[in-house]
VOTOR-159459 format. One record per residue (C-alpha): residue number from 1; residue in three letters; x, y, z. Coordinates in steps of 0.02 Angstrom, whole numbers, plus 50000, padded with zeros to 5 digits. Layout:
<finus>
{NUM; 'ALA'; {X; Y; Z}}
...
</finus>
This chain:
<finus>
{1; 'MET'; {49160; 50538; 51620}}
{2; 'ALA'; {49011; 50608; 51530}}
{3; 'GLU'; {48916; 50708; 51660}}
{4; 'THR'; {48756; 50767; 51578}}
{5; 'ALA'; {48703; 50874; 51725}}
{6; 'ILE'; {48844; 50999; 51710}}
{7; 'SER'; {48739; 51132; 51621}}
{8; 'GLY'; {48804; 51081; 51452}}
{9; 'ALA'; {48976; 51150; 51493}}
{10; 'ALA'; {49103; 51091; 51366}}
{11; 'MET'; {49225; 50960; 51427}}
{12; 'ARG'; {49386; 50928; 51334}}
{13; 'GLU'; {49412; 50744; 51301}}
{14; 'PRO'; {49582; 50688; 51366}}
{15; 'THR'; {49698; 50608; 51239}}
{16; 'PRO'; {49755; 50426; 51259}}
{17; 'LYS'; {49927; 50489; 51310}}
{18; 'GLU'; {49851; 50600; 51445}}
{19; 'ILE'; {49746; 50456; 51511}}
{20; 'ARG'; {49900; 50344; 51522}}
{21; 'LEU'; {49990; 50480; 51621}}
{22; 'VAL'; {49837; 50503; 51734}}
{23; 'ILE'; {49830; 50317; 51773}}
{24; 'ALA'; {50019; 50301; 51797}}
{25; 'ALA'; {50038; 50455; 51909}}
{26; 'SER'; {49882; 50420; 52012}}
{27; 'SER'; {49926; 50236; 52034}}
{28; 'ALA'; {50108; 50272; 52078}}
{29; 'GLY'; {50057; 50400; 52207}}
{30; 'THR'; {49931; 50278; 52280}}
{31; 'VAL'; {50064; 50142; 52291}}
{32; 'PHE'; {50181; 50260; 52382}}
{33; 'GLU'; {50048; 50323; 52503}}
{34; 'TRP'; {49991; 50148; 52549}}
{35; 'TYR'; {50172; 50093; 52564}}
{36; 'ASP'; {50194; 50230; 52692}}
{37; 'PHE'; {50040; 50173; 52786}}
{38; 'PHE'; {50072; 49985; 52777}}
{39; 'ILE'; {50257; 49986; 52823}}
{40; 'TYR'; {50201; 50011; 53003}}
{41; 'GLY'; {50101; 49849; 53000}}
{42; 'THR'; {50235; 49754; 52904}}
{43; 'LEU'; {50362; 49795; 53040}}
{44; 'ALA'; {50239; 49777; 53184}}
{45; 'ALA'; {50351; 49666; 53291}}
{46; 'LEU'; {50501; 49784; 53281}}
{47; 'ILE'; {50390; 49937; 53306}}
{48; 'GLY'; {50324; 49857; 53465}}
{49; 'ALA'; {50498; 49822; 53533}}
{50; 'ALA'; {50558; 49999; 53496}}
{51; 'PHE'; {50409; 50106; 53547}}
{52; 'PHE'; {50287; 49998; 53646}}
{53; 'PRO'; {50388; 49888; 53764}}
{54; 'ALA'; {50275; 49791; 53881}}
{55; 'GLY'; {50285; 49651; 54008}}
{56; 'ASN'; {50204; 49522; 53893}}
{57; 'GLU'; {50206; 49494; 53706}}
{58; 'THR'; {50016; 49490; 53688}}
{59; 'LEU'; {49998; 49664; 53764}}
{60; 'GLN'; {50144; 49730; 53661}}
{61; 'LEU'; {50068; 49669; 53498}}
{62; 'LEU'; {49897; 49739; 53545}}
{63; 'LEU'; {49976; 49908; 53582}}
{64; 'VAL'; {50057; 49907; 53410}}
{65; 'TRP'; {49890; 49865; 53328}}
{66; 'ALA'; {49809; 50001; 53432}}
{67; 'GLY'; {49933; 50124; 53357}}
{68; 'PHE'; {49894; 50052; 53186}}
{69; 'ALA'; {49708; 50078; 53220}}
{70; 'VAL'; {49732; 50259; 53274}}
{71; 'GLY'; {49789; 50306; 53100}}
{72; 'PHE'; {49634; 50226; 53029}}
{73; 'GLY'; {49526; 50311; 53158}}
{74; 'PHE'; {49575; 50482; 53089}}
{75; 'ARG'; {49545; 50436; 52907}}
{76; 'PRO'; {49362; 50493; 52912}}
{77; 'LEU'; {49417; 50665; 52974}}
{78; 'GLY'; {49542; 50673; 52831}}
{79; 'ALA'; {49403; 50621; 52712}}
{80; 'ILE'; {49294; 50765; 52774}}
{81; 'LEU'; {49435; 50893; 52767}}
{82; 'PHE'; {49511; 50845; 52600}}
{83; 'GLY'; {49344; 50797; 52525}}
{84; 'PHE'; {49287; 50975; 52558}}
{85; 'LEU'; {49445; 51044; 52477}}
{86; 'GLY'; {49434; 50923; 52331}}
{87; 'ASP'; {49254; 50972; 52291}}
{88; 'ARG'; {49288; 51158; 52316}}
{89; 'LEU'; {49465; 51185; 52251}}
{90; 'GLY'; {49497; 51038; 52137}}
{91; 'ARG'; {49553; 50856; 52132}}
{92; 'LYS'; {49734; 50881; 52079}}
{93; 'TYR'; {49798; 51003; 52210}}
{94; 'THR'; {49709; 50916; 52351}}
{95; 'PHE'; {49796; 50751; 52327}}
{96; 'LEU'; {49963; 50841; 52304}}
{97; 'VAL'; {49939; 50899; 52483}}
{98; 'THR'; {49891; 50726; 52546}}
{99; 'VAL'; {50042; 50638; 52472}}
{100; 'THR'; {50160; 50770; 52545}}
{101; 'LEU'; {50085; 50753; 52718}}
{102; 'MET'; {50097; 50564; 52711}}
{103; 'GLY'; {50278; 50563; 52656}}
{104; 'ILE'; {50335; 50682; 52793}}
{105; 'ALA'; {50239; 50589; 52930}}
{106; 'THR'; {50308; 50420; 52877}}
{107; 'ALA'; {50488; 50479; 52870}}
{108; 'GLY'; {50462; 50551; 53044}}
{109; 'VAL'; {50429; 50378; 53117}}
{110; 'GLY'; {50602; 50325; 53060}}
{111; 'MET'; {50682; 50470; 53156}}
{112; 'ILE'; {50600; 50447; 53327}}
{113; 'PRO'; {50716; 50386; 53466}}
{114; 'SER'; {50661; 50225; 53549}}
{115; 'ALA'; {50563; 50216; 53712}}
{116; 'ALA'; {50723; 50159; 53796}}
{117; 'SER'; {50798; 50330; 53754}}
{118; 'ILE'; {50655; 50453; 53780}}
{119; 'GLY'; {50526; 50351; 53875}}
{120; 'LEU'; {50340; 50384; 53855}}
{121; 'ALA'; {50373; 50524; 53730}}
{122; 'ALA'; {50417; 50393; 53597}}
{123; 'PRO'; {50247; 50308; 53583}}
{124; 'ILE'; {50159; 50477; 53599}}
{125; 'ILE'; {50256; 50546; 53450}}
{126; 'VAL'; {50223; 50386; 53351}}
{127; 'ILE'; {50037; 50404; 53384}}
{128; 'GLY'; {50043; 50586; 53329}}
{129; 'LEU'; {50126; 50540; 53164}}
{130; 'ARG'; {50001; 50399; 53138}}
{131; 'ILE'; {49863; 50529; 53156}}
{132; 'LEU'; {49943; 50634; 53018}}
{133; 'GLN'; {49956; 50480; 52909}}
{134; 'GLY'; {49772; 50442; 52938}}
{135; 'LEU'; {49721; 50618; 52891}}
{136; 'ALA'; {49824; 50610; 52732}}
{137; 'LEU'; {49758; 50441; 52679}}
{138; 'GLY'; {49581; 50500; 52710}}
{139; 'GLY'; {49603; 50621; 52566}}
{140; 'GLU'; {49712; 50516; 52452}}
{141; 'TYR'; {49602; 50372; 52395}}
{142; 'GLY'; {49450; 50476; 52349}}
{143; 'GLY'; {49556; 50600; 52253}}
{144; 'ALA'; {49652; 50471; 52153}}
{145; 'ALA'; {49499; 50363; 52117}}
{146; 'ILE'; {49391; 50510; 52062}}
{147; 'TYR'; {49531; 50587; 51960}}
{148; 'VAL'; {49550; 50429; 51856}}
{149; 'ALA'; {49362; 50397; 51847}}
{150; 'GLU'; {49329; 50572; 51783}}
{151; 'HIS'; {49457; 50550; 51644}}
{152; 'ALA'; {49396; 50377; 51591}}
{153; 'PRO'; {49269; 50341; 51453}}
{154; 'PRO'; {49115; 50259; 51531}}
{155; 'GLU'; {49141; 50092; 51445}}
{156; 'LYS'; {49318; 50076; 51518}}
{157; 'ARG'; {49293; 50157; 51688}}
{158; 'GLY'; {49303; 49995; 51787}}
{159; 'PHE'; {49461; 49943; 51695}}
{160; 'TYR'; {49551; 50110; 51713}}
{161; 'THR'; {49506; 50135; 51897}}
{162; 'SER'; {49553; 49955; 51940}}
{163; 'PHE'; {49736; 50009; 51931}}
{164; 'ILE'; {49701; 50119; 52083}}
{165; 'GLN'; {49630; 49968; 52174}}
{166; 'ALA'; {49779; 49862; 52126}}
{167; 'SER'; {49893; 50002; 52185}}
{168; 'VAL'; {49829; 49981; 52363}}
{169; 'VAL'; {49893; 49802; 52359}}
{170; 'GLY'; {50048; 49870; 52272}}
{171; 'GLY'; {50086; 49977; 52424}}
{172; 'PHE'; {50080; 49823; 52534}}
{173; 'VAL'; {50189; 49725; 52412}}
{174; 'LEU'; {50314; 49868; 52402}}
{175; 'SER'; {50324; 49878; 52592}}
{176; 'ILE'; {50368; 49694; 52600}}
{177; 'ALA'; {50491; 49708; 52456}}
{178; 'VAL'; {50585; 49849; 52542}}
{179; 'VAL'; {50589; 49754; 52707}}
{180; 'LEU'; {50654; 49598; 52617}}
{181; 'ALA'; {50789; 49699; 52530}}
{182; 'CYS'; {50844; 49774; 52697}}
{183; 'ARG'; {50848; 49602; 52778}}
{184; 'PHE'; {50959; 49535; 52640}}
{185; 'LEU'; {51077; 49684; 52647}}
{186; 'ILE'; {51084; 49715; 52835}}
{187; 'PRO'; {51133; 49584; 52967}}
{188; 'ALA'; {50985; 49525; 53071}}
{189; 'ASP'; {51045; 49604; 53235}}
{190; 'ASP'; {51080; 49770; 53150}}
{191; 'PHE'; {50912; 49768; 53062}}
{192; 'ALA'; {50823; 49741; 53228}}
{193; 'ALA'; {50926; 49878; 53311}}
{194; 'TRP'; {50919; 50015; 53179}}
{195; 'GLY'; {50896; 49946; 53003}}
{196; 'TRP'; {50706; 49941; 53018}}
{197; 'ARG'; {50709; 50132; 53011}}
{198; 'ILE'; {50771; 50133; 52830}}
{199; 'PRO'; {50603; 50084; 52752}}
{200; 'PHE'; {50524; 50233; 52841}}
{201; 'LEU'; {50659; 50355; 52786}}
{202; 'LEU'; {50643; 50292; 52607}}
{203; 'SER'; {50475; 50381; 52605}}
{204; 'ILE'; {50564; 50545; 52568}}
{205; 'ILE'; {50626; 50476; 52401}}
{206; 'LEU'; {50455; 50404; 52359}}
{207; 'LEU'; {50376; 50572; 52401}}
{208; 'GLY'; {50491; 50661; 52278}}
{209; 'ILE'; {50447; 50539; 52138}}
{210; 'SER'; {50261; 50552; 52173}}
{211; 'LEU'; {50261; 50743; 52176}}
{212; 'TRP'; {50362; 50749; 52014}}
{213; 'MET'; {50235; 50638; 51926}}
{214; 'ARG'; {50079; 50722; 51996}}
{215; 'LEU'; {50138; 50899; 51958}}
{216; 'LYS'; {50130; 50851; 51773}}
{217; 'LEU'; {49943; 50821; 51784}}
{218; 'SER'; {49803; 50938; 51735}}
{219; 'GLU'; {49642; 50960; 51833}}
{220; 'SER'; {49500; 50836; 51807}}
{221; 'PRO'; {49394; 50885; 51654}}
{222; 'VAL'; {49234; 50859; 51754}}
{223; 'PHE'; {49291; 50978; 51890}}
{224; 'GLN'; {49351; 51105; 51762}}
{225; 'ALA'; {49180; 51102; 51677}}
{226; 'MET'; {49089; 51121; 51843}}
{227; 'LYS'; {49200; 51267; 51892}}
{228; 'GLU'; {49172; 51355; 51726}}
{229; 'ALA'; {48985; 51328; 51743}}
{230; 'GLY'; {48986; 51392; 51923}}
{231; 'GLU'; {48914; 51227; 51987}}
{232; 'THR'; {49039; 51179; 52122}}
{233; 'ALA'; {48963; 51144; 52292}}
{234; 'ALA'; {48961; 51281; 52423}}
{235; 'ASN'; {48974; 51159; 52568}}
{236; 'PRO'; {49013; 50983; 52502}}
{237; 'PHE'; {49006; 50901; 52674}}
{238; 'ALA'; {48833; 50969; 52716}}
{239; 'GLU'; {48767; 50936; 52542}}
{240; 'SER'; {48826; 50756; 52551}}
{241; 'PHE'; {48691; 50727; 52682}}
{242; 'SER'; {48558; 50843; 52611}}
{243; 'TYR'; {48565; 50793; 52427}}
{244; 'PRO'; {48410; 50689; 52384}}
{245; 'GLY'; {48441; 50503; 52411}}
{246; 'ASN'; {48622; 50527; 52465}}
{247; 'LYS'; {48600; 50463; 52643}}
{248; 'ARG'; {48542; 50295; 52574}}
{249; 'ARG'; {48688; 50291; 52453}}
{250; 'ILE'; {48812; 50332; 52592}}
{251; 'PHE'; {48739; 50192; 52699}}
{252; 'VAL'; {48759; 50068; 52556}}
{253; 'ALA'; {48935; 50128; 52519}}
{254; 'LEU'; {48983; 50110; 52703}}
{255; 'PHE'; {48913; 49939; 52746}}
{256; 'GLY'; {48875; 49855; 52581}}
{257; 'ILE'; {49036; 49902; 52491}}
{258; 'THR'; {49174; 49966; 52605}}
{259; 'GLY'; {49135; 49855; 52755}}
{260; 'VAL'; {49146; 49701; 52645}}
{261; 'LEU'; {49302; 49743; 52548}}
{262; 'THR'; {49404; 49813; 52691}}
{263; 'THR'; {49378; 49669; 52815}}
{264; 'ILE'; {49417; 49539; 52682}}
{265; 'TRP'; {49573; 49635; 52629}}
{266; 'TYR'; {49644; 49657; 52804}}
{267; 'THR'; {49602; 49479; 52853}}
{268; 'ALA'; {49689; 49413; 52698}}
{269; 'PHE'; {49851; 49508; 52718}}
{270; 'PHE'; {49873; 49579; 52893}}
{271; 'SER'; {49785; 49440; 52989}}
{272; 'GLY'; {49878; 49316; 52880}}
{273; 'LEU'; {50043; 49403; 52917}}
{274; 'SER'; {50011; 49410; 53105}}
{275; 'PHE'; {49944; 49231; 53112}}
{276; 'LEU'; {50093; 49153; 53023}}
{277; 'ARG'; {50229; 49254; 53110}}
{278; 'GLY'; {50146; 49248; 53281}}
{279; 'PRO'; {50063; 49090; 53348}}
{280; 'MET'; {50117; 48982; 53200}}
{281; 'ARG'; {50300; 49033; 53225}}
{282; 'VAL'; {50346; 49028; 53042}}
{283; 'ASP'; {50514; 49106; 53002}}
{284; 'GLU'; {50491; 49293; 52969}}
{285; 'LEU'; {50586; 49291; 52804}}
{286; 'THR'; {50481; 49146; 52740}}
{287; 'VAL'; {50318; 49233; 52787}}
{288; 'GLU'; {50370; 49394; 52702}}
{289; 'LEU'; {50422; 49302; 52543}}
{290; 'ILE'; {50256; 49207; 52535}}
{291; 'LEU'; {50153; 49364; 52565}}
{292; 'PHE'; {50255; 49461; 52438}}
{293; 'ALA'; {50224; 49328; 52306}}
{294; 'ALA'; {50038; 49310; 52347}}
{295; 'GLY'; {50011; 49497; 52350}}
{296; 'PHE'; {50107; 49525; 52189}}
{297; 'VAL'; {50011; 49392; 52093}}
{298; 'SER'; {49843; 49447; 52165}}
{299; 'MET'; {49867; 49624; 52097}}
{300; 'SER'; {49825; 49563; 51922}}
{301; 'PHE'; {49655; 49499; 51980}}
{302; 'TYR'; {49601; 49675; 52033}}
{303; 'VAL'; {49627; 49734; 51854}}
{304; 'ILE'; {49538; 49581; 51783}}
{305; 'VAL'; {49388; 49609; 51898}}
{306; 'GLY'; {49382; 49794; 51857}}
{307; 'LYS'; {49378; 49758; 51671}}
{308; 'TRP'; {49249; 49619; 51696}}
{309; 'SER'; {49136; 49739; 51790}}
{310; 'ASP'; {49126; 49851; 51636}}
{311; 'ARG'; {49036; 49707; 51549}}
{312; 'VAL'; {48931; 49630; 51690}}
{313; 'GLY'; {48904; 49776; 51807}}
{314; 'ARG'; {48982; 49819; 51975}}
{315; 'LYS'; {48862; 49721; 52086}}
{316; 'LYS'; {48894; 49543; 52027}}
{317; 'PRO'; {49081; 49530; 52070}}
{318; 'ILE'; {49053; 49604; 52244}}
{319; 'ILE'; {48911; 49485; 52287}}
{320; 'ILE'; {49006; 49333; 52221}}
{321; 'GLY'; {49164; 49380; 52317}}
{322; 'ALA'; {49073; 49415; 52480}}
{323; 'ILE'; {48972; 49254; 52480}}
{324; 'ALA'; {49127; 49153; 52435}}
{325; 'ALA'; {49220; 49236; 52580}}
{326; 'LEU'; {49085; 49182; 52702}}
{327; 'ALA'; {49105; 49002; 52643}}
{328; 'LEU'; {49296; 48997; 52632}}
{329; 'LEU'; {49360; 49110; 52771}}
{330; 'PHE'; {49375; 48982; 52912}}
{331; 'PRO'; {49429; 48835; 52800}}
{332; 'VAL'; {49570; 48939; 52725}}
{333; 'PHE'; {49641; 48986; 52894}}
{334; 'TRP'; {49618; 48811; 52966}}
{335; 'ALA'; {49714; 48742; 52819}}
{336; 'MET'; {49849; 48875; 52838}}
{337; 'GLY'; {49871; 48830; 53021}}
{338; 'SER'; {49888; 48645; 52980}}
{339; 'LEU'; {50020; 48679; 52847}}
{340; 'ALA'; {50116; 48811; 52946}}
{341; 'ASN'; {50135; 48716; 53110}}
{342; 'PRO'; {50066; 48539; 53094}}
{343; 'GLY'; {50142; 48487; 53262}}
{344; 'LEU'; {50045; 48621; 53355}}
{345; 'ALA'; {49879; 48578; 53272}}
{346; 'ARG'; {49903; 48390; 53293}}
{347; 'ALA'; {49956; 48404; 53476}}
{348; 'ALA'; {49806; 48514; 53517}}
{349; 'ALA'; {49690; 48381; 53445}}
{350; 'GLU'; {49777; 48232; 53527}}
{351; 'ASN'; {49814; 48313; 53696}}
{352; 'PRO'; {49683; 48446; 53736}}
{353; 'VAL'; {49738; 48579; 53860}}
{354; 'VAL'; {49621; 48621; 54004}}
{355; 'VAL'; {49645; 48763; 54127}}
{356; 'ALA'; {49541; 48765; 54286}}
{357; 'GLY'; {49529; 48885; 54430}}
{358; 'PRO'; {49438; 49034; 54506}}
{359; 'GLU'; {49424; 49198; 54409}}
{360; 'CYS'; {49482; 49105; 54255}}
{361; 'THR'; {49474; 49245; 54128}}
{362; 'THR'; {49608; 49352; 54049}}
{363; 'ASP'; {49615; 49536; 54008}}
{364; 'PRO'; {49763; 49581; 53895}}
{365; 'PHE'; {49747; 49765; 53941}}
{366; 'ALA'; {49744; 49738; 54130}}
{367; 'GLU'; {49921; 49805; 54154}}
{368; 'LEU'; {49874; 49971; 54073}}
{369; 'TYR'; {49748; 50017; 54206}}
{370; 'GLY'; {49837; 49940; 54355}}
{371; 'SER'; {49729; 49786; 54373}}
{372; 'ALA'; {49815; 49622; 54417}}
{373; 'GLN'; {49781; 49466; 54317}}
{374; 'SER'; {49723; 49316; 54418}}
{375; 'ASP'; {49842; 49167; 54423}}
{376; 'CYS'; {49724; 49075; 54307}}
{377; 'GLY'; {49718; 49225; 54191}}
{378; 'LYS'; {49907; 49227; 54181}}
{379; 'LEU'; {49908; 49048; 54121}}
{380; 'LEU'; {49778; 49088; 53990}}
{381; 'GLU'; {49876; 49240; 53928}}
{382; 'THR'; {50034; 49136; 53907}}
{383; 'LEU'; {49944; 48994; 53818}}
{384; 'THR'; {49862; 49118; 53699}}
{385; 'ALA'; {50028; 49203; 53659}}
{386; 'SER'; {50102; 49029; 53629}}
{387; 'GLY'; {49965; 48987; 53502}}
{388; 'VAL'; {49891; 48847; 53609}}
{389; 'ARG'; {49704; 48815; 53608}}
{390; 'TYR'; {49628; 48775; 53777}}
{391; 'ASP'; {49467; 48745; 53871}}
{392; 'VAL'; {49423; 48828; 54036}}
{393; 'GLN'; {49337; 48749; 54186}}
{394; 'ALA'; {49282; 48825; 54351}}
{395; 'ALA'; {49372; 48758; 54504}}
{396; 'ASP'; {49427; 48810; 54678}}
{397; 'ALA'; {49612; 48792; 54639}}
{398; 'VAL'; {49716; 48833; 54485}}
{399; 'SER'; {49769; 48683; 54381}}
{400; 'LEU'; {49835; 48644; 54207}}
{401; 'THR'; {49808; 48477; 54123}}
{402; 'VAL'; {49866; 48412; 53954}}
{403; 'GLY'; {49784; 48257; 53882}}
{404; 'GLY'; {49707; 48224; 54052}}
{405; 'GLU'; {49875; 48229; 54143}}
{406; 'SER'; {49914; 48364; 54270}}
{407; 'ILE'; {50058; 48486; 54243}}
{408; 'ALA'; {50149; 48549; 54398}}
{409; 'ILE'; {50136; 48739; 54412}}
{410; 'ALA'; {50297; 48812; 54479}}
{411; 'PRO'; {50277; 48958; 54603}}
{412; 'GLU'; {50391; 49071; 54500}}
{413; 'TRP'; {50274; 49058; 54352}}
{414; 'MET'; {50154; 49177; 54435}}
{415; 'GLU'; {50289; 49307; 54467}}
{416; 'ASP'; {50391; 49303; 54308}}
{417; 'GLY'; {50312; 49303; 54135}}
{418; 'ILE'; {50469; 49239; 54049}}
{419; 'ALA'; {50485; 49094; 54171}}
{420; 'ARG'; {50300; 49054; 54148}}
{421; 'ARG'; {50314; 49052; 53958}}
{422; 'GLU'; {50471; 48945; 53958}}
{423; 'GLY'; {50402; 48826; 54089}}
{424; 'ILE'; {50234; 48800; 54004}}
{425; 'GLN'; {50312; 48778; 53832}}
{426; 'ALA'; {50439; 48653; 53899}}
{427; 'ALA'; {50301; 48554; 53984}}
{428; 'LEU'; {50189; 48553; 53831}}
{429; 'GLY'; {50335; 48511; 53718}}
{430; 'SER'; {50340; 48335; 53792}}
{431; 'TYR'; {50161; 48311; 53730}}
{432; 'GLY'; {50204; 48353; 53550}}
{433; 'PHE'; {50174; 48542; 53549}}
{434; 'ASP'; {50304; 48621; 53436}}
{435; 'PHE'; {50361; 48795; 53488}}
{436; 'THR'; {50518; 48800; 53383}}
{437; 'PRO'; {50533; 48919; 53233}}
{438; 'GLN'; {50453; 48830; 53086}}
{439; 'GLN'; {50555; 48798; 52929}}
{440; 'LEU'; {50423; 48752; 52801}}
{441; 'SER'; {50437; 48618; 52670}}
{442; 'ALA'; {50418; 48665; 52487}}
{443; 'GLY'; {50245; 48587; 52486}}
{444; 'ALA'; {50189; 48688; 52637}}
{445; 'ILE'; {50255; 48850; 52560}}
{446; 'VAL'; {50159; 48817; 52398}}
{447; 'GLY'; {50003; 48771; 52496}}
{448; 'ILE'; {50006; 48929; 52603}}
{449; 'PHE'; {50041; 49035; 52450}}
{450; 'ALA'; {49890; 48958; 52363}}
{451; 'LEU'; {49778; 48989; 52515}}
{452; 'LEU'; {49833; 49171; 52528}}
{453; 'LEU'; {49804; 49189; 52342}}
{454; 'VAL'; {49626; 49127; 52368}}
{455; 'MET'; {49602; 49267; 52495}}
{456; 'GLY'; {49681; 49387; 52371}}
{457; 'VAL'; {49556; 49337; 52236}}
{458; 'LEU'; {49411; 49361; 52358}}
{459; 'SER'; {49479; 49533; 52397}}
{460; 'ALA'; {49494; 49573; 52211}}
{461; 'LEU'; {49313; 49522; 52180}}
{462; 'THR'; {49250; 49639; 52315}}
{463; 'TYR'; {49373; 49780; 52281}}
{464; 'GLY'; {49423; 49784; 52098}}
{465; 'SER'; {49271; 49881; 52034}}
{466; 'VAL'; {49241; 49990; 52187}}
{467; 'ALA'; {49323; 50152; 52129}}
{468; 'ALA'; {49213; 50155; 51974}}
{469; 'LEU'; {49058; 50105; 52073}}
{470; 'LEU'; {49079; 50240; 52205}}
{471; 'ALA'; {49113; 50373; 52074}}
{472; 'GLU'; {48953; 50322; 51984}}
{473; 'MET'; {48849; 50321; 52143}}
{474; 'PHE'; {48869; 50506; 52185}}
{475; 'PRO'; {48841; 50673; 52096}}
{476; 'ALA'; {48998; 50756; 52028}}
{477; 'LYS'; {48989; 50918; 52129}}
{478; 'ILE'; {48996; 50825; 52296}}
{479; 'ARG'; {49078; 50664; 52236}}
{480; 'TYR'; {49246; 50684; 52326}}
{481; 'SER'; {49160; 50709; 52495}}
{482; 'SER'; {49015; 50588; 52468}}
{483; 'MET'; {49123; 50439; 52422}}
{484; 'SER'; {49269; 50478; 52538}}
{485; 'ILE'; {49165; 50489; 52697}}
{486; 'PRO'; {49086; 50315; 52693}}
{487; 'TYR'; {49242; 50237; 52618}}
{488; 'HIS'; {49355; 50300; 52755}}
{489; 'VAL'; {49232; 50274; 52897}}
{490; 'GLY'; {49216; 50093; 52839}}
{491; 'ALA'; {49400; 50067; 52801}}
{492; 'GLY'; {49452; 50166; 52955}}
{493; 'TYR'; {49344; 50083; 53085}}
{494; 'LEU'; {49278; 49919; 53016}}
{495; 'GLY'; {49444; 49875; 52933}}
{496; 'GLY'; {49576; 49975; 53023}}
{497; 'PHE'; {49524; 49911; 53194}}
{498; 'LEU'; {49512; 49732; 53132}}
{499; 'PRO'; {49687; 49675; 53189}}
{500; 'LEU'; {49656; 49750; 53361}}
{501; 'ILE'; {49479; 49681; 53380}}
{502; 'ALA'; {49524; 49510; 53312}}
{503; 'GLY'; {49680; 49503; 53421}}
{504; 'TYR'; {49577; 49549; 53574}}
{505; 'ILE'; {49447; 49415; 53537}}
{506; 'VAL'; {49585; 49285; 53520}}
{507; 'ALA'; {49665; 49344; 53683}}
{508; 'ARG'; {49500; 49332; 53776}}
{509; 'THR'; {49445; 49164; 53706}}
{510; 'GLY'; {49609; 49072; 53680}}
{511; 'ASP'; {49546; 49015; 53510}}
{512; 'LEU'; {49668; 49064; 53372}}
{513; 'TYR'; {49528; 49070; 53245}}
{514; 'ALA'; {49395; 49159; 53348}}
{515; 'GLY'; {49448; 49331; 53282}}
{516; 'LEU'; {49386; 49278; 53109}}
{517; 'TRP'; {49208; 49292; 53172}}
{518; 'TYR'; {49225; 49481; 53168}}
{519; 'THR'; {49263; 49476; 52981}}
{520; 'TRP'; {49125; 49349; 52951}}
{521; 'ALA'; {48994; 49455; 53039}}
{522; 'VAL'; {49040; 49617; 52949}}
{523; 'VAL'; {49040; 49530; 52780}}
{524; 'ALA'; {48875; 49440; 52814}}
{525; 'PHE'; {48789; 49604; 52855}}
{526; 'GLY'; {48872; 49684; 52704}}
{527; 'VAL'; {48803; 49551; 52586}}
{528; 'VAL'; {48625; 49594; 52640}}
{529; 'VAL'; {48655; 49781; 52616}}
{530; 'ALA'; {48745; 49757; 52450}}
{531; 'TRP'; {48608; 49646; 52380}}
{532; 'TRP'; {48479; 49776; 52427}}
{533; 'GLY'; {48571; 49936; 52386}}
{534; 'ILE'; {48701; 49918; 52248}}
{535; 'PRO'; {48628; 49961; 52076}}
{536; 'GLY'; {48611; 49808; 51966}}
{537; 'GLY'; {48633; 49794; 51779}}
{538; 'LEU'; {48764; 49876; 51671}}
{539; 'PRO'; {48862; 50025; 51742}}
{540; 'THR'; {48782; 50197; 51722}}
{541; 'ASP'; {48832; 50375; 51764}}
{542; 'PHE'; {48749; 50452; 51916}}
{543; 'GLU'; {48629; 50559; 51814}}
{544; 'GLU'; {48566; 50408; 51720}}
{545; 'GLN'; {48522; 50311; 51878}}
{546; 'PRO'; {48337; 50304; 51927}}
</finus>
């Protein structure tokens, strides 16, 4: 990158061979780091059974997503810590540290005894390792993105850095590929009992490969020139907020860029994964194969969008993708639900479920703080976990009706969650509700793949050019900190907490699609900020911006 403000210090132009190595090593390391982070979400159901056993499946899944969110919650702290080191000590050595920390923390999850063996210590250790993962990831993305951007010629910066963006999806695809391989090689019962640990332990091998590749790299030419000129920042974190105009740029990067891309990405892949495997009851292997194929194909679009942004600017793809997401988000998931479990959708329309009674609300976290669910709340919790939409009415006594006909509520339902689930599902089954594992037709598989690919394209439009854009938005001497802080605050909180927030909204409302409103609201606000704050026109280096 040609940085005119670096006191005229000479910068050696990297050779084409060096640039290829930079892209390959940075992208491979990014794939491995995101694999480490995503394998937790890919195996959410088995993680919940091993480390977060609970009395009901809704609470268990929410506890798993809470653990998922904790890692994201610590990403901003990692961004501050490693951003400081990256701007003071250099790009290369900082992300060598981050990849090592991530690999060790991920392998550790595969070694923890289950809660059945060591009790409460198991989830506590898992949370601790998730914190380490979050800290590591907070330093990884900024380092890899800047490293490639600072090696790239300006006219190809979007194209070269798009491989980093595609590598994030690559980590998700790799996590699914490894899980699929383990499922094919290990019997189902053994995989559930111990085989799920292998994908975590594999992180040690991936760490070795990543370190071997990254140790071959030289320091960024931009950082070398700054260091020789004595122009590195004394306190990158403080200067990120004191540099003229940087607060505005950080605000735009947080809400207009990161908020948009991260909520679309997690809705596309993790909400899609949870939706299909959970309330839609699609066979796990089928879901993983569809998501693997959709994720793999969508990776190419990130590169296409990155290259396109070199010709049309960074703003246009992001605005197009965000507006399209607002229009297509609900229709895509409605269509997926109809294809995945047509019996459930049809029965809900033909025989609406109504729950009536006093205190007819549900709190999925009630058991954690010793509060008892009302009898009406217990019915709602079970219906939500079963993927059944319902309406609520106030009444003096608890009742459940389907298509206007009353369902007898057995006394044991209120004492035993398993009996309640089995009883309600058996009663609703006679009205056409299908709670059996879904074996999809070829047409349904193709349709769901196409819908997930649509979400993948929307993600590519809002994400493919972002590494180049963020590198161009901030001055070189505080670039690592300035872009990492808003990126990881946005990705950590707006995106990382999405599965938990969306799951909670669904649990409270009973509407399987209500959680999508969180994504819609974040993206809608982001469109306004992006339109106002992202520089228009052709890409320019920071020093050339007005």
